[in-house]
C-alpha positions in Angstrom: -7.2 -17.1 -13.7 -4.8 -19.8 -12.4 -2.9 -20.5 -9.2 0.8 -21.1 -9.0 3.3 -21.6 -6.1 5.0 -18.4 -4.9 8.6 -18.2 -6.0 10.2 -15.7 -3.6 9.7 -13.4 -0.6 10.0 -10.4 -3.0 7.2 -11.7 -5.2 5.0 -12.7 -2.3 5.4 -9.7 0.0 5.5 -7.3 -3.0 1.8 -8.2 -3.4 0.5 -9.2 0.0 2.1 -6.4 2.1 0.4 -3.7 0.0 -3.1 -5.1 0.6 -5.2 -2.9 2.9 -6.4 -5.9 4.9 -3.0 -7.6 5.3 -1.2 -8.5 8.4 1.7 -10.8 9.4 -0.6 -13.9 9.4 -0.1 -14.2 5.6 3.4 -12.8 5.5 6.3 -14.7 3.8 8.3 -14.7 7.1 5.5 -16.2 9.1 5.7 -19.3 6.9 9.5 -19.3 7.1 9.0 -19.7 10.8 6.7 -22.7 10.2 9.3 -24.2 7.9 12.0 -23.8 10.6 9.8 -26.0 12.8 9.8 -28.7 10.2 6.3 -28.0 8.9 5.0 -28.3 5.3 3.7 -25.0 4.0 1.6 -24.0 1.0 2.0 -20.6 -0.6 -0.1 -20.0 -3.7 -0.7 -16.9 -5.8 -3.7 -16.2 -8.1 -2.7 -14.8 -11.5 -5.0 -13.1 -14.0 -2.7 -13.2 -17.0 0.6 -11.9 -15.7 -1.0 -9.9 -12.9 -1.2 -11.2 -9.3 -4.8 -10.8 -8.0 -4.9 -13.0 -4.9 -2.9 -15.2 -2.5 -3.2 -17.7 0.3 -0.7 -19.4 2.6 -1.3 -22.4 4.9 0.6 -24.6 7.2 0.1 -28.4 7.5 -0.2 -29.4 11.2 0.0 -32.9 12.5 -2.1 -33.9 15.5 -3.3 -37.1 17.2 -6.8 -36.4 16.0 -5.5 -36.1 12.4 -3.5 -34.0 10.0 -5.0 -30.6 9.0 -4.1 -27.4 7.2 -4.5 -24.0 8.8 -5.0 -20.9 6.8 -5.0 -18.0 9.2 -5.8 -14.5 7.9 -6.5 -15.8 4.4 -7.1 -16.3 1.6 -6.5 -12.7 0.4 -8.8 -12.5 -2.6 -11.7 -10.5 -4.1 -14.6 -12.0 -2.2 -17.0 -10.3 -4.6 -15.7 -12.4 -7.5 -17.5 -15.8 -7.3 -15.2 -17.3 -9.9 -12.1 -16.4 -8.0 -13.5 -17.6 -4.7 -14.5 -21.0 -6.2 -11.1 -21.3 -7.9 -9.2 -20.7 -4.7 -11.4 -23.0 -2.5 -11.0 -25.7 -5.1 -7.2 -25.3 -5.0 -7.3 -25.3 -1.2 -9.2 -28.6 -1.3 -6.7 -30.1 -3.7 -3.7 -29.0 -1.6 -5.4 -30.4 1.5 -6.0 -33.7 0.0 -2.4 -33.9 -1.4 -1.1 -33.3 2.2 -3.4 -36.1 3.6 -5.5 -33.6 5.7 -8.6 -34.6 7.5 -9.8 -31.0 7.1 -8.6 -27.5 6.2 -9.4 -24.7 8.7 -9.8 -21.2 7.2 -10.1 -17.9 9.1 -10.3 -15.3 6.4 -9.3 -11.7 6.7 -12.9 -10.7 6.2 -15.2 -8.8 8.4 -18.0 -10.9 9.9 -21.3 -10.4 8.1 -24.3 -12.4 6.8 -22.7 -12.3 3.4 -19.3 -13.7 4.7 -21.1 -16.6 6.5 -23.1 -17.3 3.3 -19.9 -17.5 1.3 -18.4 -20.0 3.7 -21.6 -22.1 3.7 -22.0 -22.0 -0.1 -18.6 -23.6 -0.5 -19.3 -26.4 1.9 -17.4 -25.1 4.9 -18.8 -25.5 8.5 -18.1 -23.3 11.5 -15.1 -24.7 13.3 -15.4 -25.9 16.9 -12.2 -23.9 17.8 -10.9 -20.6 16.8 -7.9 -20.1 14.5 -5.9 -17.0 15.4 -7.8 -14.0 16.6 -11.5 -13.6 15.6 -12.5 -10.6 17.7 -9.8 -7.9 17.9 -9.3 -4.4 19.3 -7.8 -2.1 16.7 -6.6 1.5 16.9 -6.6 3.9 13.9 -3.0 5.3 13.6 -4.3 8.1 11.4 -5.1 9.6 14.9 -2.4 11.4 16.7 -1.2 10.2 20.1 -3.2 13.1 21.7 -6.4 12.0 19.9 -5.9 8.4 21.0 -5.4 9.4 24.6 -8.5 11.6 24.4 -10.5 8.6 23.4 -9.0 6.3 26.1 -10.6 5.5 29.4 -9.9 7.5 32.5 -8.4 4.4 34.0 -5.9 4.1 31.1 -4.9 7.8 31.4 -4.5 7.3 35.1 -2.2 4.4 34.6 -0.2 6.3 32.1 0.3 9.3 34.4 1.4 6.8 37.1 3.9 5.2 34.7 5.3 8.6 33.7 6.0 9.4 37.4 7.7 6.1 38.0 10.9 7.0 36.1 10.6 3.9 33.8 13.0 3.4 30.9 11.9 2.0 27.6 14.3 0.0 25.5 13.7 -1.1 21.9 15.7 -4.0 20.4 15.9 -6.9 18.0 18.8 -8.5 19.8 19.3 -12.1 20.9 19.5 -10.8 24.5 16.1 -9.1 24.2 14.3 -12.3 23.0 16.1 -14.3 25.7 14.9 -11.9 28.3 11.4 -12.2 26.9 11.4 -16.0 27.0 12.5 -15.9 30.7 9.8 -13.4 31.7 7.1 -15.3 29.7 7.7 -18.4 31.8 7.3 -16.4 35.0 4.3 -14.6 33.6 2.7 -18.0 32.6 3.3 -19.4 36.1 1.6 -16.4 37.7 -1.3 -16.3 35.3 -1.7 -20.1 35.2 -1.4 -20.8 31.4 1.0 -23.0 29.4 4.0 -21.0 28.3 5.4 -21.2 24.8 8.8 -23.0 24.6 11.8 -20.7 24.2 12.6 -22.5 20.9 9.1 -21.6 19.5 9.5 -17.9 20.5 13.1 -17.6 19.3 12.4 -19.2 15.9 9.4 -16.9 15.4 11.5 -13.9 16.4 14.4 -14.9 14.1 12.1 -15.4 11.1 10.6 -11.9 11.5 13.9 -10.3 12.3 15.3 -11.5 9.0 12.7 -9.3 7.3 13.2 -6.4 9.7 9.6 -6.8 11.0 10.0 -7.4 14.7 11.0 -5.5 17.8 11.0 -6.2 21.5 9.9 -3.3 23.7 11.2 -3.5 27.3 10.2 -1.4 30.3 12.8 -1.2 33.1 13.1 0.5 36.4 16.5 0.6 38.1 17.7 -2.0 35.6 14.9 -4.5 36.4 12.6 -5.7 33.6 8.9 -4.8 34.4 7.2 -5.7 31.1 7.9 -6.6 27.5 6.0 -6.5 24.2 6.8 -8.6 21.1 5.7 -6.4 18.2 5.4 -7.3 14.5 5.2 -4.6 11.8 4.0 -5.8 8.4 2.4 -3.9 5.6 -0.4 -1.6 6.9 -0.5 -3.1 10.4 1.5 -3.1 13.7 0.6 -6.2 15.7 0.8 -6.6 19.5 1.7 -10.2 19.2 2.7 -11.1 22.7 3.0 -9.2 26.0 4.4 -10.3 29.4 5.0 -8.6 32.7 6.4 -9.1 36.2 4.4 -8.3 39.4 6.4 -5.1 39.6 5.4 -4.2 36.1 1.7 -4.3 37.2 2.6 -2.2 40.2 4.3 0.5 38.2 1.8 0.5 35.3 4.5 0.0 32.7 2.4 -1.4 29.8 0.9 1.9 28.5 4.3 3.3 27.9 5.4 0.3 25.8 2.3 0.6 23.6 2.7 4.4 23.0 6.4 3.8 22.0 5.4 1.1 19.6 2.8 3.3 18.0 5.5 5.9 17.3 7.4 3.3 15.4 4.3 2.0 13.6 3.6 5.5 12.3 7.2 6.0 11.2 6.9 2.7 9.2 3.7 3.9 7.5 1.3 1.5 9.4 -2.3 2.7 9.5 -3.5 0.2 12.2 -2.4 -0.9 15.6 -3.8 -4.3 16.3 -4.1 -5.1 20.0 -5.4 -8.5 19.0 -7.8 -10.8 20.9 -10.6 -9.5 23.0 -13.6 -11.3 24.4 -17.2 -10.2 25.0 -17.8 -7.8 27.9 -20.0 -10.3 29.7 -17.5 -13.2 29.4 -16.2 -12.6 32.9 -15.1 -16.2 33.4 -13.0 -16.2 30.2 -9.3 -16.4 30.9 -8.7 -13.4 28.5 -11.3 -11.2 30.2 -8.9 -9.1 32.2 -6.5 -8.4 29.3 -9.5 -7.7 27.1 -10.7 -4.9 29.5 -7.2 -3.5 29.4 -7.2 -3.4 25.6 -10.7 -1.8 25.6 -9.3 1.0 27.9 -7.4 2.3 24.9 -10.7 3.2 23.3 -10.1 0.8 20.4 -12.5 -0.1 17.7 -13.8 -3.7 18.1 -13.5 -5.6 14.9 -15.0 -9.1 14.2 -13.4 -11.3 11.6 -15.4 -14.1 10.0 -14.8 -17.0 12.4 -12.8 -20.1 11.5 -14.5 -22.5 9.2 -13.6 -26.1 8.3 -13.4 -27.6 4.9 -14.0 -31.3 5.8 -12.1 -33.7 3.6 -12.5 -36.9 5.5 -15.9 -36.8 7.3 -15.5 -40.0 9.4 -12.1 -38.9 10.8 -13.3 -35.4 11.3 -15.8 -36.6 14.0 -12.8 -37.2 16.3 -11.7 -33.6 15.8 -15.2 -32.4 16.8 -15.2 -34.4 20.0 -11.7 -33.5 21.1 -12.0 -29.8 20.4 -15.4 -29.4 22.1 -13.8 -30.9 25.3 -10.7 -28.8 24.9 -12.7 -25.6 24.5 -14.6 -26.3 27.7 -11.4 -27.2 29.7 -9.5 -24.1 28.5 -12.4 -21.7 29.1 -12.0 -20.2 25.6 
């Protein structure tokens, strides 16, 4: 087996998008988005002869505490093959050193277990002080019909849905420039209301454009009397539909618009052959002070399966410099209540 750089979107997505565990975090277009932001990316394929048997993609991030590489949702490999795992981790280390990284942060697309933690430890990785992408997610099985999903949802969810259906709400679906511009405006207002730091419009638009080029993104908009109530930024990649971002106005909450957006997106996901609807991050039921507690309870109201990925681990390349990362991120985690 050997690793080589990926040559094209067709080559990369032709392999990655067909993997049962894949989602957009390791898609070609997600790293085109990072490139559009001036970032260095690494995309490597594992070959056994002429056959592709594994892959990983990472982005090199610069920060005051030191340069590092982030590999979210990867590597995508056979974790039961020790030789492959070692080969890939050795390559990750080499690429990280080449890029001048203090560490490489890896959050694999691998269910949390004693075995998964043992694999990380055996290759010298330590649990990271901060998360990388989502580590605890709410997931719906799209083999179920809408009726079956609603039957498994909470009474509160079904009540909100009935309320929404009575409110004469229109749902629009688009990948237009106007749709993402509206999303950016509403996200700023939503952030002010919920007291978090909004993404820049440039960040959101570049991400949207990268996925639009591959036909993988749609904005779902709920309106009443022409006024926007809520919007969902949805990504469809391989077997998974991802609820990437969601925003709403105060009226959106009043009219319970959100359930309608999700049901509409699930229709599209099934039409595209997706088998999972990933609602993304949730927190523990007892973490009532966590800033994502409220949205987590909303996601649980769908009756979703709760899935734990192996948490982010760090491959430390420069131990002395890494001490600064530990100190900064422990403080940041406390301040952000995450």
